[in-house]
N, C-alpha and C positions, 0 to 999 in steps of 0.2 A: 264362246267365249267369255263372262261380264264379270267384272271388278270391281269394287267399290274403298272411296278413297278423299283424299284432299288432293284434287290435281287443280293445274295453274297453266295458265293461255300464255303464252308471250309471244307476241306479236312482232315478230323482227324487222317488218315496211318502216315502223313506227320511227326504230328502234335508229333507225337513217336519217332519219327524219329534226333527231333530238327531240322525240316525242317518248314519256314512257308508253312502253307495249308491256310492263309486267303485267298481268292482270292480279284481282289477289283469288286466293289457297282460297275454293270453291270443294265442299264437301260433295262428292258428284263419283260417277260412274261414267266406266270406261264398257265399249262390247266387239270384239272382234268380228267378222263371219260377212257372211254373202246373203241378199236381198234375198226373199224367196223370190224363184223366177228367171233370179241372176247366175247365171254360171260362171261367170267371166270378171266380174269388179268385188275384191276386196274391198272392206271398209271398214274403219277404226270409227264405231258411234262415240260421240262425248253427251252427256244426259246430263242435265242438271235440276233442279228444283224452279229454276228462274227459264232454261232453256227445256221444259221436256219434249217437245221434239226433236232435241236431238241435231250437231251438227256432226254431220257425217267426213273423215276423211279417207279418200283413194290410195289405196297399200300401194300398190306393183305402181314398179319407178319412181314413187315421189319422197320415199325416204328416204334424205339425207343422209341421217346418221343416227345410232343409237344408243347413247348412256348409260349405261350399265353397270360403272366404277363401284357405285353405294346399291350397290341391289340385293348385299346382304343386308343393307339396313330400311330396307324396304321403299331404295331411290327409286326412279328412271328417267331418261330427257328423250321423246320421238320427238325428230326434229324433221320438221315436212318440209319439203320443196312449194309447193306449192298448195294451201295458203304457204307461206312464209310464218306458219307455226310454230311454236316449241310446246310438246304438253307436259309438263313436268308434273311426276308422277308418285308420290308419296302416301302408300298404300300398308299391309298385312305382307312382308316378303313373302308368307307359303302363299301367296293369290296370285305375285307379282309375280314371282319366276317361270311357272304353271299360263300365265298368260302371257310372259316374251317369248318363252318355248315356241305355246302357240303362232306366236305371231312369226317366228319363224318358218317351221313346220306352212304358214301360210302362202309364207312370200317361194320358198320355194314348190310348191306345189303337191306337197305327202302327207297333207292330212285328208281326209273322207271330208268330201261334203256335205253331207250332211250333219257333218260333226263341226261345220262355222253358218251356217243356218243364222241370221237373224229373228228368227221369228218371235224370237220372245224381247225385241225388240219395237215396240210399239209407242202411240201416241199417250196414251194412257197408262205405260207404266211409270211406278215413282222407283223415285231413286230409295235405300231404306235409310230411316232415319243415323242421326252422328251416333256410335255407339259410347256408351257413358265410358269415363278414365273416371270419375274421382268420387269418392261417397263416403259421406260421412255422417255418423251414428250418433249423437246427443247424448240417449236415454236406453234404458230398459224400452219404453214402450216403443222405440221409433226402430229397434232390431230386425232388421229379415232375415229371424228365422225362417220361415214357411218357401218365398219364394226366395232366398239365397241370391248370392252377387256376379252380377254381371260379369263373363268372364275377361269381360275387356279393362279389367279396372287395373289404372296401373299408381291411384292415389288410394288407399282404406285408413278413415280414422273412427274408430273405437272406442270412445269417450263416457266415459262415467255410463256405465250399462251392465257395471254391477259382474261384470261377465269372470266366473273359477274355473272358467276352464276355457280351453283351446279348442275354438272351430275349426274344425278339420278341413271345412269346406275350404275356409283359405286357402289351402295346398292347392288347391285347383285352377290357385288366378297363377298364372303362369308369366304373363304381361308385367304383374305387380313390385310396382320400384320405390313406393313408401311403405311404408306398416304401424302408423300408429296405433300402440293397446294401455295405452298412458290413461290412466284411475279406474284403473282398474280392482279384481281381485284374482290375479293370477296367481301363481307361484312359480310352476312351471312348465315349458312348450317341447312339444312334441318334438324327437328327433330329424323328422321329414322337412319341419321350415328350414333347413339346411341345402331345402334342394332347390328353391327360388333365391332370384338372381337380385333381391333388395338393396337397394342406395343407403335406407332410410332406417332404421328401425328404432322405433320411440314404444318401451317398456318402465317409464319415470310411472310413481306414486302405486305399484304396487306393491307383494306380499312375495319379490324371487327371494328374498332374506332365509323366509322357512325351508327354502331347498340347498343342503350342504353346497360348500363352490366342489368338494369331489365326485356330489352325485354323479350317474352319468346322461342323468334329464338337462345338461346342460353339454350334451355333444351336438346337441344344434349349430352353437358355435361355427364347429369346423364343419361345415357342409361345406362339401367339392364345389356349390355353386356361391351360398353364404361368402365364405370365407373371399373367396377371387371379386367381390363385388363389394360390399357394406362398406358406408364411405361410416356413413353416421351413426354411430351410438350410443343412445342412452340408458344405462343404468341409476338413475337417482333419485331419492326420496324411495326406495325398497327394502332398507333396513340392511344389510349386506354386513357380514362380518369378516370374509373374504373373497376374491373375483376366480374367479372362477380361473385354471391355467390355458382351458383353449384359447381365450382373450386374445394371447399371441401368435393366432393360429391366423387372425383377421387382419394382410397385410396391404386390404386397399383402403384401411382406417385411416380417418383424418381427419375425426371430432369424433370423444370419450366423456361423456360424460357419466360421472359417478356421487357429483358430490349429494350431503346430507345421508348421509350412510355411517354405520359404525367400521364402517372398514377400520384395523389395526394394520395393515402393511401390505403394500402392493403387490405384485407377483414377479419374479426377476426376467420371466420373457416381457417385460410389457417395451425394453430396446428393444423389440425385434419389431416393431410397429414402427416399419422406418417414413411413409408417409405419414403420421398421426406431426397433426399441425399443435392442436389442439385440445389440451386435457382441461377437463373440468374436476378438485377432488378435494372441493374447502368442504367445511362444514364436516368431519373426517374423526377418525382417532389414534392419525399417521404419529407415527412415533419418527421413523424417516422414514428415504427416498431409498430404493433398490442402486445399487450401483449402474447398473446399464438403461436408466434414464439420460448417462451421459450420450449417446447415441443416440439421442431423438435430437432434429432439428424442428424443434418448437416454434411455434409463433407466439403462443399464448399460455400457460398457466395460471393456475388458482387452486394456491395451499390456503386459503383464509381459515380461518377456526378450529384445526388442527390438537395434535398434543407433541410436537418436536423437541427432543430433548434439547438443545439448545437452537438460540435463535442467534445470528448478528448483531451486537445491539448499532446502527445506522449508525449511530452520536460519535460511533470510532470507525467510525467506515472511512474518516481521510486517514488514517496511519494505516491503512491497512497498505498503501503502496501502490505503485507500478512497475510490473514485472521488465527487467530491462526489455531489450531483442536477443539478446545469448539466450538467457533465459526463454522467451517464445519462442525460439527456434528447438531448444530443446525439448521442450514441451512437443511439437511435432514434430521433432523424430519419436519422442518413445510414441506416441498419438498414434507415430502412421504403424496402420493392417498391414502396407504389405512389406516389410522390416523384416521379417524374417526372410519373406522371398529373395531382397536381395542380398541377405548377407547370404542365402546357399546357394545361387548366382557369383557372388564375386571371387567363392573357392572354388573355380571352375575355371573362374579367367588365367591362361599363360602366365608364366615367368615374362616380363621385361626383357628385350634382347642384353647380352651383354655387348659391354661397348669399348 
């Protein structure tokens, strides 16, 4: 069996001599099996572009430990006794788990010999190229309409491509983390977009304002995966008049950019975004902010160029006064979320004993 990924060889003997034994991570392959004609010896073969012949590691009674704590993230380490090398693996978890399972069965000698033949590992075998993880399209002519998108993409930017409809081929990119569709002519997105585990979604300079906030075409926001993963959402420059209420479902959202729209109010559910740290909503038509915004723990907020009904005169800011400690304590009690529970429990306390 063979896997391909970022492999790093760490020589422990050099570390004992105060010499850095940690090598550079290389895009290379690992194969496990037996050489043709030999039934006894089980090997792991490491091949790279620089080492086409490969380095063989004996498996039987030669593996000191296998570290699999982060196997779900595609990471594992195989520690050999001789040579004293640690093979640090970083690849797709769907490849890594079967590889480690095959290694386990090989050590237990419970896997058929035919399955463990290394006949495909030859001196001329080549390591597959590094899969493409980023693609940037900056014009309509450069759009890969026929080629499609590599399934390995993690970052996809499609700008100035005059896109009026969302390309459903993007929905196949299950590894995608950053999607930038700014500077196009999009008015809506399919509900299936909510099945992607995106970290960042940029939709600025489009025409989403043509879709009413109550329209079901906003349901992609509350998708079961997107709502649990999205940290950055940019809806600026879209002529939005209202924000869809589904925004409050984005529990992981850290940055929300909605500046330069036509927003006259913000949804009350905005206060439910407990992880929100930056809110950019300048250059709108806001007259007031929802009371729920007090629950947010913002690091920065931009409210420039709005239409608020009243603004504090900073010249008189010195006359506002500083509340006393008693008033501060009273405010804390009023804002205490657990006060009703405390009061309820207080009624259950037994009466003090009589003296």
